[in-house]
C-alpha positions in Angstrom: -48.0 -13.8 11.4 -50.4 -16.8 11.8 -50.2 -19.8 9.5 -53.0 -20.0 6.9 -54.8 -23.0 5.4 -54.6 -23.1 1.6 -57.9 -24.3 0.1 -57.1 -25.2 -3.5 -60.0 -25.7 -6.0 -60.2 -28.8 -8.0 -58.9 -28.2 -11.5 -61.4 -29.1 -14.3 -60.6 -31.9 -16.6 -58.7 -31.0 -19.8 -61.5 -32.3 -22.0 -64.0 -29.9 -20.3 -61.5 -27.0 -20.6 -60.9 -27.7 -24.3 -64.7 -28.0 -25.0 -65.4 -24.5 -23.4 -62.4 -23.0 -25.2 -63.7 -24.1 -28.5 -67.4 -23.4 -27.9 -67.0 -20.0 -26.4 -63.7 -18.9 -28.0 -61.7 -18.6 -24.8 -58.1 -19.1 -23.8 -57.2 -22.1 -21.6 -56.7 -19.9 -18.5 -60.1 -18.1 -18.7 -61.9 -21.3 -19.6 -60.5 -23.2 -16.6 -61.3 -20.4 -14.2 -64.9 -20.1 -15.4 -65.4 -23.8 -15.0 -64.1 -23.6 -11.5 -66.7 -20.9 -10.9 -69.5 -23.1 -12.0 -69.9 -21.7 -15.5 -69.9 -24.5 -18.0 -72.7 -23.6 -20.5 -71.9 -21.2 -23.4 -74.9 -19.0 -22.7 -74.0 -18.5 -19.1 -70.4 -17.8 -20.0 -71.4 -15.2 -22.6 -73.8 -13.5 -20.2 -71.0 -13.5 -17.5 -68.4 -12.0 -19.8 -70.8 -9.4 -21.2 -72.8 -8.1 -18.2 -75.4 -5.9 -20.0 -78.6 -4.0 -19.1 -80.9 -6.5 -20.8 -80.2 -9.1 -18.0 -81.5 -6.8 -15.2 -84.6 -8.2 -13.6 -87.9 -6.4 -14.0 -88.5 -4.2 -10.9 -92.1 -5.1 -10.6 -91.1 -8.7 -9.6 -90.2 -7.3 -6.2 -92.8 -7.6 -3.5 -94.7 -4.3 -2.9 -93.0 -2.6 -5.8 -96.2 -1.8 -7.7 -97.7 -0.4 -4.5 -94.6 1.7 -3.8 -94.4 3.0 -7.4 -98.0 4.0 -7.5 -97.8 5.9 -4.2 -94.6 7.7 -5.3 -96.2 8.6 -8.7 -99.2 9.9 -6.9 -97.1 12.1 -4.6 -95.2 13.5 -7.6 -98.4 14.3 -9.4 -100.0 15.9 -6.4 -96.9 17.9 -5.5 -96.7 16.3 -2.0 -93.6 16.9 0.1 -91.4 13.8 0.0 -88.6 13.2 2.5 -85.7 11.1 1.3 -84.2 9.5 4.4 -81.1 7.5 4.4 -78.4 5.9 6.5 -75.1 7.7 7.1 -72.7 5.2 5.4 -71.7 5.0 1.8 -74.7 2.8 0.8 -77.2 5.1 2.4 -75.7 8.4 1.2 -75.3 7.3 -2.4 -78.9 6.0 -2.3 -80.2 9.3 -1.0 -78.2 11.4 -3.5 -79.4 9.1 -6.4 -83.0 9.1 -5.4 -83.2 12.8 -4.7 -81.4 13.8 -7.9 -83.6 11.7 -10.1 -86.9 12.7 -8.4 -85.9 16.4 -8.6 -85.4 15.8 -12.3 -89.0 14.6 -12.7 -90.5 17.5 -10.8 -90.9 16.0 -7.3 -90.9 18.2 -4.2 -88.2 16.5 -2.2 -85.9 17.1 0.8 -83.0 14.9 2.0 -82.4 13.8 5.6 -79.5 11.9 7.0 -79.6 11.2 10.8 -76.6 12.3 12.9 -74.6 9.1 13.8 -74.2 10.1 17.4 -77.2 12.2 18.2 -79.8 10.0 16.5 -78.1 6.6 15.9 -78.6 4.1 13.2 -81.9 3.7 11.3 -85.0 5.8 11.2 -84.9 8.0 14.2 -87.8 9.5 16.2 -86.1 12.9 15.7 -86.2 12.4 11.9 -89.9 11.5 11.9 -90.7 14.4 14.1 -88.8 16.7 11.7 -90.9 15.3 8.8 -94.1 15.9 10.8 -93.2 19.4 11.7 -92.3 20.3 8.1 -95.4 18.9 6.5 -94.1 15.8 4.7 -96.7 13.2 3.8 -94.4 10.6 2.2 -91.0 9.3 3.5 -88.7 7.0 1.5 -86.2 5.3 3.8 -83.0 4.0 2.1 -80.6 1.4 3.5 -82.7 1.3 6.7 -86.2 0.9 8.0 -86.7 -2.9 8.1 -86.2 -3.1 11.9 -87.3 0.4 12.9 -90.7 -0.6 14.3 -91.4 2.3 16.7 -90.3 5.1 14.3 -92.3 3.7 11.4 -95.3 3.4 13.7 -94.7 7.0 14.8 -94.8 8.1 11.2 -97.9 6.2 10.5 -99.7 7.8 13.5 -98.6 11.2 12.2 -100.2 10.5 8.8 -96.9 9.9 6.9 -96.8 7.0 4.5 -93.4 5.3 4.5 -91.8 3.3 1.7 -88.9 1.2 3.0 -86.0 0.4 0.6 -83.7 -1.8 2.5 -81.5 -4.9 2.1 -80.9 -5.9 5.7 -82.2 -9.2 7.0 -85.8 -8.8 8.3 -87.1 -10.2 11.5 -90.1 -12.5 11.6 -92.4 -9.5 11.9 -92.2 -6.3 9.9 -92.9 -2.6 10.6 -96.3 -1.2 9.5 -94.9 0.7 6.5 -97.0 1.6 3.5 -94.7 -0.6 1.4 -91.5 -2.5 2.1 -89.0 -3.1 -0.7 -86.6 -5.7 0.6 -85.7 -8.8 -1.5 -84.7 -10.6 1.7 -88.3 -10.8 2.8 -89.2 -14.5 3.1 -92.3 -14.0 0.8 -90.6 -11.9 -1.8 -90.1 -13.7 -5.1 -87.5 -11.3 -6.5 -84.9 -13.4 -8.3 -81.8 -11.8 -6.7 -81.5 -11.3 -3.0 -78.1 -9.6 -2.6 -78.8 -6.0 -3.8 -77.2 -3.1 -1.9 -79.5 -0.6 -0.2 -78.7 1.8 -3.1 -79.5 -1.1 -5.5 -83.0 -1.5 -4.0 -83.5 2.2 -4.4 -82.4 1.9 -8.1 -85.0 -0.7 -8.7 -87.7 1.7 -7.3 -86.5 4.3 -9.8 -86.6 1.7 -12.6 -90.2 0.9 -11.6 -91.2 4.6 -11.5 -89.7 5.2 -14.9 -91.7 2.2 -16.2 -94.9 3.4 -14.7 -94.5 7.1 -15.8 -93.3 6.0 -19.3 -90.0 7.8 -18.8 -86.8 6.9 -20.8 -85.0 4.2 -18.9 -81.7 5.8 -19.9 -82.2 8.5 -17.3 -82.3 5.9 -14.6 -79.3 4.0 -16.0 -77.2 7.1 -15.7 -77.5 6.7 -11.9 -75.5 3.5 -11.9 -72.2 5.3 -11.0 -73.6 5.8 -7.5 -74.9 2.2 -7.4 -71.4 1.0 -8.3 -69.9 3.0 -5.4 -72.4 1.5 -3.0 -71.7 -2.0 -4.2 -67.9 -1.5 -3.8 -68.1 0.1 -0.4 -70.8 -2.2 1.1 -69.1 -5.4 -0.2 -72.2 -7.1 -1.4 -71.9 -10.1 -3.7 -70.7 -9.3 -7.2 -73.0 -11.8 -8.9 -76.2 -11.5 -11.0 -77.5 -7.9 -11.0 -74.8 -6.5 -8.8 -72.2 -7.6 -11.3 -74.1 -5.9 -14.1 -74.6 -2.7 -12.2 -71.1 -2.5 -10.9 -69.7 -3.2 -14.4 -71.8 -0.5 -16.1 -71.4 1.9 -13.2 -67.6 1.6 -13.4 -67.8 2.4 -17.1 -69.7 5.5 -16.3 -67.2 6.6 -13.7 -64.4 6.2 -16.2 -66.4 8.1 -18.9 -67.5 11.0 -16.7 -67.7 12.0 -13.1 -70.3 14.1 -11.3 -68.8 17.4 -10.1 -68.8 16.1 -6.6 -67.0 12.8 -7.3 -64.5 14.6 -9.6 -63.9 17.2 -6.8 -63.5 14.4 -4.2 -60.9 12.6 -6.3 -59.0 15.9 -6.9 -59.0 16.8 -3.2 -57.6 13.3 -2.4 -54.9 13.5 -5.2 -56.5 10.5 -7.0 -55.4 10.8 -10.6 -57.8 8.5 -12.4 -61.4 7.2 -11.9 -61.8 3.9 -10.1 -60.8 1.0 -12.4 -62.2 -1.7 -10.2 -64.6 -2.4 -7.3 -61.5 -2.7 -5.1 -60.4 0.9 -6.1 -63.8 2.1 -4.8 -63.5 0.3 -1.5 -60.0 1.7 -0.9 -60.4 5.3 -2.3 -63.8 6.8 -2.6 -65.5 4.6 0.0 -63.4 5.6 3.0 -63.7 9.3 2.1 -67.5 9.2 1.7 -67.8 7.4 5.0 -65.5 9.9 6.8 -68.1 12.6 6.8 -70.6 10.4 8.8 -67.9 9.1 11.1 -66.3 12.5 12.0 -69.2 15.0 11.5 -72.4 14.7 9.5 -73.0 12.6 6.4 -75.4 15.2 5.0 -72.3 16.9 3.6 -71.7 13.8 1.4 -75.2 14.0 0.0 -74.7 17.7 -0.7 -71.4 16.9 -2.5 -72.9 14.1 -4.6 -75.8 16.3 -5.7 -73.8 19.5 -6.3 -73.9 20.8 -9.9 -71.4 23.6 -9.4 -67.8 22.6 -9.7 -66.7 25.5 -7.5 -69.0 24.6 -4.6 -68.2 20.9 -5.1 -64.5 21.7 -4.7 -65.1 23.5 -1.4 -67.2 20.6 0.1 -64.7 18.0 -1.2 -61.9 19.8 0.7 -63.9 19.7 3.9 -64.6 16.0 3.5 -60.9 15.2 2.7 -60.0 17.1 5.9 -62.5 14.9 7.8 -60.9 11.8 6.2 -57.4 12.9 7.4 -58.8 13.5 10.9 -60.4 10.1 10.8 -57.1 8.4 9.9 -55.4 10.1 12.8 -58.1 9.0 15.3 -58.1 5.5 13.7 -54.3 5.1 14.2 -54.4 6.3 17.8 -57.3 4.0 18.7 -55.7 1.1 16.9 -52.5 1.5 18.9 -54.5 1.4 22.2 -56.5 -1.6 21.0 -53.4 -3.5 20.0 -51.9 -2.8 23.4 -55.0 -4.5 25.0 -54.7 -7.4 22.5 -51.1 -8.1 23.5 -52.2 -8.5 27.2 -55.3 -10.7 26.3 -55.5 -14.5 26.3 -53.9 -15.6 22.9 -56.0 -18.8 23.0 -59.3 -16.9 23.2 -61.8 -17.6 20.4 -62.8 -13.9 20.1 -61.3 -10.5 20.9 -63.1 -7.8 22.9 -61.4 -4.5 23.7 -62.8 -1.2 25.1 -61.7 2.3 25.9 -62.9 5.4 27.5 -64.5 7.8 24.9 -63.0 6.1 21.9 -64.4 7.7 18.7 -67.4 5.7 17.6 -66.7 6.6 14.0 -63.6 4.4 13.9 -64.4 1.4 16.1 -65.5 -0.8 13.2 -62.3 0.0 11.3 -60.2 -0.9 14.4 -62.1 -4.2 14.8 -61.0 -5.1 11.2 -57.4 -4.2 12.1 -57.6 -6.5 15.1 -58.6 -9.4 12.8 -55.6 -8.6 10.6 -53.4 -8.9 13.8 -55.1 -11.9 15.3 -57.5 -13.9 13.3 -60.5 -13.9 15.6 -64.0 -12.3 15.6 -63.4 -8.8 17.1 -65.5 -6.3 19.0 -64.3 -2.8 19.8 -66.3 -0.8 22.3 -66.3 2.9 23.4 -67.3 3.6 27.0 -69.5 6.6 27.3 -71.4 7.5 30.5 -71.7 4.0 31.8 -72.6 2.5 28.4 -70.4 0.6 26.0 -71.2 1.2 22.3 -69.3 -0.4 19.5 -68.9 -2.6 16.4 -68.2 -6.2 15.7 -66.4 -7.7 12.8 -66.2 -11.4 12.1 -64.2 -14.1 10.2 -65.2 -16.9 8.0 -67.1 -19.6 9.9 -68.5 -17.3 12.6 -71.9 -15.7 12.3 -71.4 -12.8 14.7 -75.0 -11.7 14.6 -76.1 -15.2 15.7 -73.4 -15.1 18.5 -74.8 -11.8 19.7 -78.3 -13.2 19.8 -77.1 -15.7 22.4 -75.9 -12.7 24.4 -79.1 -10.7 24.0 -80.0 -10.7 27.7 -76.8 -8.7 28.4 -77.1 -6.2 25.5 -79.1 -3.0 25.4 -79.3 -3.1 21.6 -77.7 -4.9 18.6 -78.2 -5.4 14.9 -76.3 -6.3 11.8 -75.5 -9.4 9.8 -73.2 -12.5 9.6 -69.9 -10.6 9.2 -70.6 -7.3 11.0 -72.8 -5.8 13.7 -73.3 -2.9 16.0 -74.1 -3.3 19.7 -74.4 -1.5 23.1 -74.5 -2.8 26.6 -74.1 -1.5 30.2 -70.5 -1.3 31.4 -71.2 -3.6 34.3 -72.2 -6.4 31.9 -68.9 -6.4 30.0 -67.2 -9.4 31.8 -70.3 -11.5 31.6 -70.7 -10.6 27.9 -67.1 -11.6 27.1 -67.7 -15.0 28.8 -71.0 -15.6 27.0 -69.7 -14.5 23.6 -66.7 -16.7 23.9 -68.9 -19.7 24.6 -71.2 -18.8 21.6 -68.2 -18.5 19.2 -66.6 -21.7 20.5 -69.9 -23.6 19.9 -70.1 -22.3 16.3 -66.5 -23.4 15.6 -66.8 -26.8 17.3 -64.1 -25.9 19.8 -61.6 -25.5 17.0 -59.9 -22.0 16.8 -60.5 -20.1 13.6 -57.7 -20.2 11.0 -57.1 -18.0 8.1 -58.1 -19.6 4.8 -56.6 -18.7 1.5 -58.8 -19.9 -1.3 -56.6 -20.6 -4.3 -57.7 -21.2 -7.9 -54.8 -23.1 -9.4 -51.0 -23.5 -9.6 -49.2 -21.7 -12.3 -45.6 -21.4 -13.6 -43.6 -18.2 -13.6 -43.6 -18.2 -17.4 -47.4 -18.0 -17.3 -47.3 -14.6 -15.7 -47.5 -12.3 -18.7 -49.3 -9.1 -19.6 -51.3 -11.1 -22.1 -52.5 -13.4 -19.2 -53.4 -10.4 -17.2 -55.5 -9.0 -20.0 -57.3 -12.4 -20.2 -58.1 -12.2 -16.5 -59.6 -8.7 -16.9 -62.5 -10.4 -18.9 -63.7 -11.8 -15.5 -63.9 -8.4 -13.9 -65.4 -6.8 -11.8 -64.0 -8.8 -8.9 -65.4 -8.9 -5.4 -67.4 -11.1 -3.0 -69.0 -13.9 -5.0 -66.6 -13.3 -7.9 -63.2 -13.1 -6.2 -59.9 -12.1 -7.9 -58.2 -15.3 -9.0 -55.6 -16.5 -6.5 -52.7 -18.4 -8.0 -49.9 -20.5 -6.5 -46.2 -20.5 -7.4 -44.1 -23.3 -5.9 -40.5 -23.9 -5.4 -39.2 -20.4 -6.2 -36.4 -18.4 -4.6 -35.8 -14.9 -3.5 -33.3 -13.5 -5.9 -32.4 -10.6 -3.6 -32.7 -10.4 0.2 -36.3 -9.6 1.3 -36.8 -6.0 2.5 -39.5 -4.1 4.4 -41.2 -1.0 3.2 -43.8 1.5 4.5 -44.2 3.1 7.9 -42.3 1.0 10.5 -41.5 -1.6 7.9 -45.1 -3.0 7.9 -45.0 -4.4 4.4 -42.8 -7.0 2.7 -41.1 -6.7 -0.7 -39.4 -9.6 -2.4 -38.1 -10.4 -5.9 -38.7 -14.0 -6.8 -37.6 -16.2 -9.6 -35.5 -19.2 -10.6 -31.7 -18.7 -10.0 -31.0 -20.6 -13.3 -33.0 -18.0 -15.2 -32.8 -14.6 -13.6 -34.4 -13.0 -16.7 -37.6 -14.5 -15.5 -38.3 -12.7 -12.2 -41.1 -10.7 -10.7 -41.6 -8.4 -7.7 -44.0 -9.3 -5.0 -45.6 -7.2 -2.2 -47.0 -8.6 1.0 -49.1 -6.0 2.7 -48.7 -6.1 6.5 -46.3 -9.0 6.1 -43.1 -7.2 7.1 -42.5 -9.5 10.1 -42.0 -12.4 7.6 -38.8 -10.9 6.2 -36.5 -12.4 8.8 -38.1 -15.9 8.3 -37.8 -15.7 4.5 -34.1 -14.9 4.7 -33.7 -18.4 6.3 -35.8 -20.2 3.8 -34.2 -21.8 0.7 -37.3 -22.1 -1.4 -40.8 -20.5 -1.2 -44.4 -21.3 -2.1 -46.5 -18.3 -2.7 -50.3 -17.7 -2.9 -51.0 -14.4 -4.7 -53.1 -12.2 -7.0 -51.7 -10.7 -10.2 -51.7 -6.9 -10.6 -50.5 -4.5 -13.2 -48.3 -1.6 -12.2 -47.8 1.4 -14.6 -45.1 3.9 -13.6 -42.9 6.4 -15.2 -39.1 6.3 -14.5 -37.5 9.8 -14.5 -36.7 10.7 -18.1 -38.3 7.7 -19.6 -41.7 6.7 -21.0 -44.4 5.0 -19.0 -43.4 1.4 -18.0 -45.9 -1.3 -17.3 -45.0 -4.5 -15.4 -46.8 -7.1 -13.4 -46.4 -7.5 -9.7 -47.7 -10.2 -7.2 -49.8 -9.2 -4.3 -49.1 -11.9 -1.7 -51.9 -13.6 0.2 -49.6 -16.1 1.9 -46.0 -17.3 1.9 -44.6 -20.7 3.0 -41.3 -22.5 3.0 -41.4 -25.1 0.3 -41.9 -28.6 1.5 -43.2 -27.7 5.0 -46.9 -27.6 4.2 -49.4 -29.4 2.1 -52.3 -27.7 0.3 -55.8 -29.0 0.9 
């Protein structure tokens, strides 16, 4: 377990806190947290705490939106054949299901198309364009892809197919020759919010269409459950419009589920709808992704669009079986990757591992596991017929896409963003690639190895941790990137009972902490993947903890439901041995 650097935010002045408490009717805890997040004006605070539809930006502010909407409207009116083409991950499949469901509802002649991850690869494929040509499609809408697919978009244009790109990936200096490109990250796009998911961009197109066709906006807003799933799975920033759409989408998921989502939850044994963005990323997200990783993501689109509960149940069972298979492959590959990690240079600034015919559907997941084990940018590659194909995941402070750009001469292909990327290269280039990548990462970090950072909001006392305080914190939800779950610090507490490990092979840590002089005031804490710390904690007299607060409701046998608070540990230190920064 590597040491982490605690970065503690500056606490606002008491006068500022009291002013906001009075002006906005807030408790001290919420007022201080909002001030730390840069919200000091009452209007901004009210908008933040009440994320409503009225704060969504007008879709026609996005570059090419009017052009795209008019072309789509024309295609609907003229009964043209429209192909809805999307990426095979959660963001792409939810976007395709949403777009196709809505357009079907307004009378469009549509068909959905998801490329096969291994046969066609990422983005708009030549095979997909040829299929559209052969089947008489005159309009193609690409979702969560297209911005960098120059040759395929050109191929479509030459075949007389107009392409509307809905994407959120960072564009290059030049753009494909599509009919219209909806991407708020275009340098000359004045859209006020740049961090939409791919499904979010598609949602804005539907909003624009409803506005142009004078259709009730309520029909579009009903699609926000799928947008919320895309936001949770794609880890886009939960600010501005994403916060509004995630909040409203979660409400819809709690209120009602599409037959496909309900069936997927039931097949997985999930008892209640996702309560948070984190729930989406840990429950629905991996299962939706499993289809594309292990077989074909078209099954997910079929599931999300299915209206029959019986058929949805059958498809959901198939997808859950794919997810179970994915977990088996993931665990086996992780074990092999860890074995390579143990033999590698512990002082290296990045981790690169590879294996013969490792399943490409899990290499990204395994790269994330390697970061948990050793905090370094990590790349996992599968060797297939002399080619290495894989995924990269990064850590704070390292732009992995920029690092790969410095290795471009050795790569066959690469793409992605700051924290994640995909790549391929000839096997014979591996050693040179490792050397060049190491140099690029070192340069970014100024020759200082990366260190885990735990960003903490403020120190609290054990007596502050009440169910009332937890309910106050819920006002700040949904939490995620850009609006993280508050992280608190408890200092100088003790383990009231010996620490123990739980889970498979004792991976996780469980402790009960408190003050010996007042054992009535105690609380349980869980440290995921911190099992190795148990032996150290036994030796420590006092502890400092960085943690998030969670509510746990359970039913003891023969008793009514019991609700209590737990701590989810981010970091543990021996009191007096470290200083927060």
